N, CA and C atoms as a LAMMPS dump frame, in Angstrom:
ITEM: TIMESTEP
0
ITEM: NUMBER OF ATOMS
246
ITEM: BOX BOUNDS ff ff ff
-5.0000000000000000e+02 5.0000000000000000e+02
-5.0000000000000000e+02 5.0000000000000000e+02
-5.0000000000000000e+02 5.0000000000000000e+02
ITEM: ATOMS id mol type element x y z
1 1 1 N -174.162 147.073 451.521
2 1 2 C -173.822 147.29 450.141
3 1 3 C -172.306 147.351 449.972
4 2 1 N -171.638 148.055 450.86
5 2 2 C -170.184 148.142 450.768
6 2 3 C -169.531 146.803 451.073
7 3 1 N -170.109 146.055 452.008
8 3 2 C -169.564 144.725 452.295
9 3 3 C -169.649 143.837 451.062
10 4 1 N -170.778 143.911 450.385
11 4 2 C -170.973 143.107 449.178
12 4 3 C -169.975 143.5 448.093
13 5 1 N -169.764 144.787 447.919
14 5 2 C -168.813 145.269 446.933
15 5 3 C -167.402 144.831 447.29
16 6 1 N -167.035 144.891 448.555
17 6 2 C -165.711 144.456 448.997
18 6 3 C -165.522 142.964 448.728
19 7 1 N -166.565 142.158 448.962
20 7 2 C -166.475 140.715 448.688
21 7 3 C -166.307 140.442 447.199
22 8 1 N -167.042 141.2 446.369
23 8 2 C -166.925 141.017 444.917
24 8 3 C -165.526 141.378 444.436
25 9 1 N -164.97 142.446 444.98
26 9 2 C -163.616 142.834 444.592
27 9 3 C -162.615 141.757 444.99
28 10 1 N -162.77 141.21 446.175
29 10 2 C -161.863 140.163 446.642
30 10 3 C -162.038 138.887 445.825
31 11 1 N -163.238 138.608 445.36
32 11 2 C -163.512 137.379 444.618
33 11 3 C -162.87 137.368 443.239
34 12 1 N -162.635 138.508 442.647
35 12 2 C -162.063 138.544 441.303
36 12 3 C -160.534 138.5 441.312
37 13 1 N -159.965 138.388 442.478
38 13 2 C -158.511 138.319 442.577
39 13 3 C -158.015 136.948 442.122
40 14 1 N -156.775 136.864 441.656
41 14 2 C -156.209 135.563 441.25
42 14 3 C -156.238 134.566 442.406
43 15 1 N -156.209 133.276 442.057
44 15 2 C -156.357 132.182 443.018
45 15 3 C -155.365 132.291 444.182
46 16 1 N -154.112 132.563 443.917
47 16 2 C -153.113 132.649 444.982
48 16 3 C -153.395 133.767 445.957
49 17 1 N -153.983 134.805 445.482
50 17 2 C -154.268 135.956 446.327
51 17 3 C -155.532 135.722 447.151
52 18 1 N -156.39 134.835 446.698
53 18 2 C -157.645 134.6 447.406
54 18 3 C -157.423 133.999 448.791
55 19 1 N -156.231 133.495 449.043
56 19 2 C -155.935 132.95 450.37
57 19 3 C -155.992 134.034 451.436
58 20 1 N -155.734 135.228 451.051
59 20 2 C -155.79 136.338 452.001
60 20 3 C -157.073 137.153 451.794
61 21 1 N -158.084 136.488 451.283
62 21 2 C -159.336 137.138 450.918
63 21 3 C -159.974 137.894 452.084
64 22 1 N -159.997 137.319 453.254
65 22 2 C -160.64 137.981 454.401
66 22 3 C -159.934 139.294 454.724
67 23 1 N -158.601 139.256 454.7
68 23 2 C -157.857 140.483 454.972
69 23 3 C -158.106 141.525 453.892
70 24 1 N -158.155 141.064 452.651
71 24 2 C -158.397 141.994 451.555
72 24 3 C -159.806 142.583 451.627
73 25 1 N -160.784 141.771 451.997
74 25 2 C -162.15 142.278 452.137
75 25 3 C -162.194 143.389 453.178
76 26 1 N -161.508 143.178 454.295
77 26 2 C -161.457 144.211 455.336
78 26 3 C -160.786 145.47 454.8
79 27 1 N -159.709 145.275 454.065
80 27 2 C -158.992 146.427 453.507
81 27 3 C -159.863 147.156 452.482
82 28 1 N -160.48 146.392 451.569
83 28 2 C -161.366 147.003 450.57
84 28 3 C -162.487 147.77 451.27
85 29 1 N -163.032 147.161 452.318
86 29 2 C -164.122 147.806 453.065
87 29 3 C -163.642 149.138 453.667
88 30 1 N -162.455 149.128 454.246
89 30 2 C -161.916 150.35 454.852
90 30 3 C -161.671 151.417 453.799
91 31 1 N -161.128 151.019 452.658
92 31 2 C -160.864 151.974 451.581
93 31 3 C -162.178 152.538 451.048
94 32 1 N -163.149 151.665 450.829
95 32 2 C -164.45 152.121 450.336
96 32 3 C -165.134 153.049 451.347
97 33 1 N -165.079 152.694 452.622
98 33 2 C -165.658 153.555 453.659
99 33 3 C -165.013 154.934 453.654
100 34 1 N -163.7 154.948 453.537
101 34 2 C -162.975 156.219 453.54
102 34 3 C -163.385 157.085 452.356
103 35 1 N -163.454 156.477 451.189
104 35 2 C -163.816 157.243 449.998
105 35 3 C -165.29 157.677 450.023
106 36 1 N -166.153 156.822 450.533
107 36 2 C -167.571 157.182 450.617
108 36 3 C -167.786 158.311 451.618
109 37 1 N -167.003 158.328 452.687
110 37 2 C -167.167 159.382 453.688
111 37 3 C -166.743 160.74 453.141
112 38 1 N -165.896 160.746 452.131
113 38 2 C -165.471 162.005 451.513
114 38 3 C -166.559 162.596 450.622
115 39 1 N -167.451 161.758 450.158
116 39 2 C -168.533 162.24 449.312
117 39 3 C -169.58 162.93 450.165
118 40 1 N -170.25 163.856 449.571
119 40 2 C -171.281 164.6 450.291
120 40 3 C -172.609 163.874 450.113
121 41 1 N -172.759 162.752 450.822
122 41 2 C -173.95 161.918 450.692
123 41 3 C -174.816 162.048 451.931
124 42 1 N -176.084 161.777 451.763
125 42 2 C -177.012 161.748 452.889
126 42 3 C -177.558 160.34 453.028
127 43 1 N -178.025 160.034 454.216
128 43 2 C -178.623 158.716 454.422
129 43 3 C -180.004 158.69 453.782
130 44 1 N -180.524 157.513 453.602
131 44 2 C -181.862 157.356 453.042
132 44 3 C -182.887 158.041 453.939
133 45 1 N -182.702 157.901 455.251
134 45 2 C -183.623 158.517 456.205
135 45 3 C -183.598 160.041 456.064
136 46 1 N -182.406 160.631 455.976
137 46 2 C -182.301 162.082 455.809
138 46 3 C -182.972 162.521 454.508
139 47 1 N -182.767 161.736 453.451
140 47 2 C -183.375 162.051 452.165
141 47 3 C -184.899 162.034 452.267
142 48 1 N -185.438 161.002 452.9
143 48 2 C -186.888 160.88 453.023
144 48 3 C -187.482 161.997 453.878
145 49 1 N -186.771 162.405 454.925
146 49 2 C -187.238 163.523 455.753
147 49 3 C -187.303 164.788 454.909
148 50 1 N -186.25 165.057 454.159
149 50 2 C -186.224 166.255 453.328
150 50 3 C -187.279 166.187 452.223
151 51 1 N -187.512 164.998 451.707
152 51 2 C -188.542 164.817 450.687
153 51 3 C -189.922 165.151 451.268
154 52 1 N -190.175 164.723 452.507
155 52 2 C -191.456 165.023 453.158
156 52 3 C -191.591 166.527 453.418
157 53 1 N -190.514 167.158 453.843
158 53 2 C -190.539 168.606 454.07
159 53 3 C -190.834 169.325 452.763
160 54 1 N -190.186 168.897 451.703
161 54 2 C -190.407 169.506 450.392
162 54 3 C -191.85 169.316 449.934
163 55 1 N -192.416 168.143 450.169
164 55 2 C -193.807 167.876 449.791
165 55 3 C -194.76 168.801 450.55
166 56 1 N -194.54 168.947 451.869
167 56 2 C -195.395 169.853 452.653
168 56 3 C -195.244 171.295 452.178
169 57 1 N -194.03 171.682 451.858
170 57 2 C -193.793 173.04 451.361
171 57 3 C -194.506 173.253 450.033
172 58 1 N -194.454 172.259 449.158
173 58 2 C -195.138 172.345 447.86
174 58 3 C -196.639 172.491 448.075
175 59 1 N -197.206 171.714 449
176 59 2 C -198.643 171.792 449.28
177 59 3 C -199.024 173.169 449.825
178 60 1 N -198.209 173.715 450.718
179 60 2 C -198.473 175.05 451.257
180 60 3 C -198.39 176.108 450.156
181 61 1 N -197.405 175.971 449.28
182 61 2 C -197.258 176.917 448.181
183 61 3 C -198.462 176.855 447.257
184 62 1 N -198.897 175.658 446.925
185 62 2 C -200.088 175.511 446.076
186 62 3 C -201.303 176.154 446.728
187 63 1 N -201.454 175.949 448.035
188 63 2 C -202.585 176.53 448.76
189 63 3 C -202.512 178.055 448.75
190 64 1 N -201.326 178.591 448.988
191 64 2 C -201.163 180.05 448.986
192 64 3 C -201.394 180.64 447.599
193 65 1 N -200.961 179.925 446.57
194 65 2 C -201.205 180.404 445.202
195 65 3 C -202.694 180.445 444.905
196 66 1 N -203.424 179.419 445.317
197 66 2 C -204.881 179.392 445.108
198 66 3 C -205.551 180.515 445.892
199 67 1 N -205.106 180.74 447.11
200 67 2 C -205.658 181.822 447.928
201 67 3 C -205.381 183.176 447.278
202 68 1 N -204.195 183.369 446.73
203 68 2 C -203.852 184.615 446.055
204 68 3 C -204.749 184.849 444.843
205 69 1 N -205.007 183.811 444.068
206 69 2 C -205.883 183.93 442.904
207 69 3 C -207.288 184.338 443.344
208 70 1 N -207.796 183.719 444.426
209 70 2 C -209.129 184.073 444.937
210 70 3 C -209.165 185.532 445.394
211 71 1 N -208.141 185.958 446.11
212 71 2 C -208.098 187.346 446.585
213 71 3 C -208.001 188.333 445.423
214 72 1 N -207.219 187.992 444.422
215 72 2 C -207.115 188.865 443.244
216 72 3 C -208.455 188.969 442.536
217 73 1 N -209.19 187.85 442.45
218 73 2 C -210.529 187.859 441.847
219 73 3 C -211.472 188.76 442.634
220 74 1 N -211.432 188.63 443.962
221 74 2 C -212.299 189.467 444.801
222 74 3 C -211.981 190.943 444.619
223 75 1 N -210.709 191.272 444.577
224 75 2 C -210.302 192.671 444.412
225 75 3 C -210.732 193.182 443.047
226 76 1 N -210.543 192.372 442.02
227 76 2 C -210.916 192.838 440.661
228 76 3 C -212.426 192.992 440.523
229 77 1 N -213.203 192.165 441.218
230 77 2 C -214.655 192.275 441.164
231 77 3 C -215.165 193.486 441.946
232 78 1 N -214.451 193.862 442.996
233 78 2 C -214.903 194.981 443.824
234 78 3 C -214.453 196.334 443.278
235 79 1 N -213.531 196.341 442.349
236 79 2 C -213.085 197.61 441.762
237 79 3 C -214.126 198.09 440.751
238 80 1 N -214.404 199.4 440.773
239 80 2 C -215.383 199.912 439.81
240 80 3 C -214.811 199.863 438.387
241 81 1 N -215.642 199.515 437.458
242 81 2 C -215.216 199.465 436.055
243 81 3 C -215.149 200.862 435.486
244 82 1 N -214.159 201.14 434.67
245 82 2 C -214.004 202.472 434.066
246 82 3 C -214.805 202.601 432.805
């Protein structure tokens, strides 16, 4: 993606400057890499791992909530009515 962006940036340069296009693409790539590394980004793989962890946590929470409701029902049924 960054390579493509660097090529697009180099392509919009005036004709005389396009002669040094390869050097500019490398420079644009280095600048983009530097700026992207400063951002607090995660890889797609890291994102998907965390998404799976969150999904499992949500499922466990739903299960525990259902179990709590069942236990509360049992307790309320076993308590003598006033």
